[in-house]
N, C-alpha and C positions, 0 to 999 in steps of 0.2 A: 659347172663349166661344161659347155657343149663341145665335146671332143669328137672329131671324125677321124677314123682310121680308113685311109683311102688306098685303093689298089686299082691299077689298070692291068687287066688280064689279057692274055693273047686271044682267048675266046671264052664263051660263057661256060664251057665245060671245065675250064680251069678255075679253081678258086684259090684264093690267097690264104694259105695256112698261117703265114706269118702274122697278118693283121688279126686273124681270129685268136691266135695264141696271145698276142700282146693285149688285145682288147679284153680277153678273159682274165688275164693277170691284172689289168687295170681295175676291172670290176671287183676282183678279190681284195685289192688294196683300198677299196672304198670310193673309187672314182664313180661319179654318177654322170649321166648324160653322154655315155659312150655309144657311138653309132658306127656301123660298118657301111662303107660306100664302095661298091665294086662296079666297074664298068669295063668295057673292052677297048683295046687300042683302035678298033674300027670306027669308033664314034668320032665325030668332028670336034675339034678343039674347043670351039665356042660353046657347043652343047655341053661338053664336059665341065667347062668353067662355070657356066650358068647353073647347071644342075648341082654342082658342089656348093656354089654360093647361095643357092636357095635354102640350104640347110642352116645357114647363118652360123657357121662354126666359130668358136673362140680359138680353137686350136685344130690344125689338120696335121696328121701324121701320115706320111706317104711311104708306101712299100715299093721299093725299086727292084727291078729284075732286068736281065739283059734285054728283054723284048720291049720294055717300056721306059728305059732310061732316057732315050732321046726325047720323047714327048714330055716327060716329067721334068726335064732339065730347063731351068729358067732361061 
């Protein structure tokens, strides 16, 4: 299964420790095909969707924070 752990960070110097921790745990549990996808809130919405869709994920797990909850909300 192609699983993508996704995060929108405030800037490139910030990284998402949450998705790294969960992805590492998933790997320890035997999940294969786990990828990290991190971008910033400064990218355009269509770029973000296209870039994420290009990975052809079966499952996307989003990491939400106070600075990205508005853009991540459907």
